[in-house]
N, C-alpha and C positions, 0 to 999 in steps of 0.2 A: 158258561160262566155265570150269566146274570140269572139263569134259571137256578143254578145251584145257591146262589146267594139268596133270590127271592124265596125259594123252598126253606131254607135255613132260618131267614127271618120270620116266615110263618111258623116254623116249629118252636122258636123262640118262647113264644106266648102260649105254649100248649100247657093243658092241664096236666099231661102225661111228663114225670120226670124223665122218662127215658127219650123222649122225644128233646126235651131242653138240653140233656146231656148231649145228644146227637148234634143240635143246632150250636151248641159252644163249641165243639170240635169243627164243625163245617165252617162258623163263622171266623174262627181263629185267624185263618189266612187272609180274611179281609178287615183286620183291625184299623187298618188306616181309611177307610170308608165310613163317613160319619153314622149311617144308618146301621151298619153291622156295630160299631163301637159302642152305639147307645143300647143296642140288644145284649152285647156283649157284657157290659156293666150291669145290666138287670140280671144277667145269669151268674156273675160273678158274686152278687149280692142275693141271690134266690133266697127267698124268705121260707120255700116250702121243702126243700131239700138241699142238705149239705153236699151230696154227691154231686150236683149241679154245679156247686161252688168249686169244689176240688178238681174235677174233670175240666172244666172251663179254663181254670188257672193252669193246670197242667197242659192243655192243648196250646193256650197263648204262650207259655214259658218255651216249649218245643219250638213254637215258630221264632221267638226271640228276637223280634225286630223291636226297634224303640217303640213303635205304637202299640204292640202288643204288651211289652213290658209296662208301659206306661198306664196301660188299662188296670194291670194287675196293682200297680202301685198306688192308683187312686183308690182301688177298691180296700187295699189294705189301710189306707188312711181313713177310709169312711167305717170300716167293718169293726163291730163289737169284737172282744177277745175270742169268742167261739169260732166266729166266722173267719177271722185273721188265721186262727189255727188251721182251718181249713184251707184257706188260701196257701198257706205255708205248706200245707201235706201236698197240694197239688203241684207248686213249684219243685218241691223236693223229689215228688215221683218222676218228673221230668228230667231233672238231672240224674237223678238215679239211672233212668232207663237210658240216657244218652252218654253216660259217663261224665256228666258235667255238662253245663250249658256255656259255652264261653261267650255266645251272643247274649245270653241273659246279663252277666256280668259287665260287658260293654255297653249295654243299653243302661244299666243303673249307673254307670260313669257318665254317661251324657245326661240322663235324667236328673244327675245330682246337681247341674246347673239351670234345671228347669225353672221358669219364674215363677211357678206355682208352687208353694210351700207344701201342701199337702202331697204332690208329685214328688218332691224331694226327700219328704219324710218317709213316704212308701218305698222309693226305691232305696232308701238308707237301710229300711228293715229287710228288705229281699236281699240286698248285700250281705247283712248280717248273719241272715239265714243260710245263704251259701257258703259264708265263711264257716259257720258253726257246724254245719253238716259236713264239711270236707268236700264236697263236691265242685 
Protein backbone atom coordinates (compact mmCIF):
# COMPACT_ATOMS: atom_id res chain seq x y z
CA UNK A 1 0.00 0.00 0.00
CA UNK A 2 2.82 2.42 0.81
CA UNK A 3 4.44 1.76 -2.58
CA UNK A 4 1.14 2.62 -4.30
CA UNK A 5 0.95 5.87 -2.33
CA UNK A 6 4.59 6.76 -3.00
CA UNK A 7 4.26 5.99 -6.71
CA UNK A 8 1.10 8.09 -6.99
CA UNK A 9 2.71 10.99 -5.12
CA UNK A 10 5.61 10.90 -7.58
CA UNK A 11 3.23 10.88 -10.56
CA UNK A 12 1.27 13.85 -9.16
CA UNK A 13 4.11 16.19 -10.11
CA UNK A 14 4.75 14.66 -13.53
CA UNK A 15 4.89 16.83 -16.64
CA UNK A 16 2.58 14.31 -18.32
CA UNK A 17 -1.12 15.08 -17.85
CA UNK A 18 -1.95 11.38 -18.22
CA UNK A 19 0.33 10.52 -15.33
CA UNK A 20 -1.22 13.28 -13.22
CA UNK A 21 -4.69 11.88 -14.01
CA UNK A 22 -3.50 8.43 -12.96
CA UNK A 23 -2.10 9.96 -9.77
CA UNK A 24 -5.41 11.67 -8.97
CA UNK A 25 -7.29 8.41 -9.36
CA UNK A 26 -4.76 6.49 -7.26
CA UNK A 27 -4.53 9.12 -4.52
CA UNK A 28 -8.29 9.57 -4.07
CA UNK A 29 -8.53 6.68 -1.63
CA UNK A 30 -5.75 8.28 0.45
CA UNK A 31 -7.51 11.66 0.81
CA UNK A 32 -7.24 11.52 4.60
CA UNK A 33 -3.42 11.32 4.50
CA UNK A 34 -1.90 14.84 4.58
CA UNK A 35 0.70 14.24 1.85
CA UNK A 36 -1.93 12.79 -0.47
CA UNK A 37 -4.40 15.58 0.36
CA UNK A 38 -1.81 18.20 -0.55
CA UNK A 39 -1.06 16.48 -3.87
CA UNK A 40 -4.77 16.06 -4.59
CA UNK A 41 -5.39 19.78 -4.06
CA UNK A 42 -2.70 20.50 -6.63
CA UNK A 43 -4.34 18.10 -9.06
CA UNK A 44 -7.83 19.52 -8.49
CA UNK A 45 -6.50 22.98 -9.31
CA UNK A 46 -4.08 21.78 -12.03
CA UNK A 47 -3.15 24.81 -14.14
CA UNK A 48 -1.90 22.78 -17.08
CA UNK A 49 -4.83 20.55 -17.98
CA UNK A 50 -8.51 20.57 -17.06
CA UNK A 51 -8.72 16.79 -17.64
CA UNK A 52 -6.64 16.39 -14.49
CA UNK A 53 -9.08 18.59 -12.59
CA UNK A 54 -12.16 16.77 -13.87
CA UNK A 55 -10.89 13.24 -13.39
CA UNK A 56 -9.45 13.92 -9.93
CA UNK A 57 -12.78 15.42 -8.83
CA UNK A 58 -14.58 12.39 -10.25
CA UNK A 59 -12.29 9.97 -8.40
CA UNK A 60 -12.74 11.84 -5.11
CA UNK A 61 -16.53 11.98 -5.53
CA UNK A 62 -16.58 8.25 -6.19
CA UNK A 63 -14.67 7.67 -2.94
CA UNK A 64 -17.26 9.89 -1.24
CA UNK A 65 -15.66 10.15 2.19
CA UNK A 66 -15.81 13.40 4.15
CA UNK A 67 -12.05 13.83 3.59
CA UNK A 68 -12.41 13.32 -0.16
CA UNK A 69 -15.41 15.62 -0.57
CA UNK A 70 -13.75 18.23 1.67
CA UNK A 71 -10.90 18.49 -0.84
CA UNK A 72 -13.37 19.09 -3.67
CA UNK A 73 -15.16 21.70 -1.54
CA UNK A 74 -11.91 23.57 -0.84
CA UNK A 75 -11.00 23.45 -4.53
CA UNK A 76 -14.44 24.79 -5.48
CA UNK A 77 -13.99 27.68 -3.07
CA UNK A 78 -10.55 28.51 -4.53
CA UNK A 79 -11.34 27.89 -8.21
CA UNK A 80 -12.15 30.45 -10.87
CA UNK A 81 -15.40 29.94 -12.78
CA UNK A 82 -13.77 27.83 -15.51
CA UNK A 83 -12.04 25.51 -13.06
CA UNK A 84 -15.22 25.25 -10.97
CA UNK A 85 -17.08 24.10 -14.10
CA UNK A 86 -14.57 21.27 -14.55
CA UNK A 87 -14.87 20.33 -10.88
CA UNK A 88 -18.65 20.21 -11.33
CA UNK A 89 -18.24 18.03 -14.41
CA UNK A 90 -16.10 15.57 -12.45
CA UNK A 91 -18.60 15.37 -9.58
CA UNK A 92 -21.47 15.03 -12.06
CA UNK A 93 -19.65 12.24 -13.95
CA UNK A 94 -19.24 10.29 -10.71
CA UNK A 95 -22.88 10.75 -9.81
CA UNK A 96 -24.09 9.63 -13.22
CA UNK A 97 -21.73 6.66 -13.30
CA UNK A 98 -22.86 5.43 -9.90
CA UNK A 99 -26.52 6.39 -10.30
CA UNK A 100 -26.11 9.05 -7.63
CA UNK A 101 -23.55 9.30 -4.86
CA UNK A 102 -25.33 9.33 -1.51
CA UNK A 103 -21.97 9.46 0.27
CA UNK A 104 -21.27 12.83 -1.36
CA UNK A 105 -24.59 14.22 -0.12
CA UNK A 106 -23.92 12.89 3.39
CA UNK A 107 -20.40 14.33 3.35
CA UNK A 108 -21.75 17.72 2.23
CA UNK A 109 -24.21 17.72 5.12
CA UNK A 110 -21.32 17.14 7.54
CA UNK A 111 -19.16 19.75 5.82
CA UNK A 112 -21.96 22.31 6.10
CA UNK A 113 -20.92 22.54 9.78
CA UNK A 114 -17.17 22.79 9.07
CA UNK A 115 -15.47 25.62 10.96
CA UNK A 116 -13.81 26.81 7.73
CA UNK A 117 -16.07 29.10 5.71
CA UNK A 118 -14.54 28.11 2.37
CA UNK A 119 -15.35 24.46 3.06
CA UNK A 120 -18.95 25.30 3.93
CA UNK A 121 -19.33 27.37 0.74
CA UNK A 122 -17.78 24.68 -1.43
CA UNK A 123 -19.95 21.97 0.13
CA UNK A 124 -23.04 24.10 -0.48
CA UNK A 125 -22.05 24.46 -4.14
CA UNK A 126 -21.54 20.71 -4.49
CA UNK A 127 -24.94 20.05 -2.87
CA UNK A 128 -26.58 22.52 -5.25
CA UNK A 129 -24.92 20.79 -8.23
CA UNK A 130 -26.22 17.42 -7.05
CA UNK A 131 -29.72 18.83 -6.57
CA UNK A 132 -29.65 20.59 -9.94
CA UNK A 133 -28.53 17.51 -11.87
CA UNK A 134 -31.06 15.24 -10.19
CA UNK A 135 -28.42 12.74 -9.16
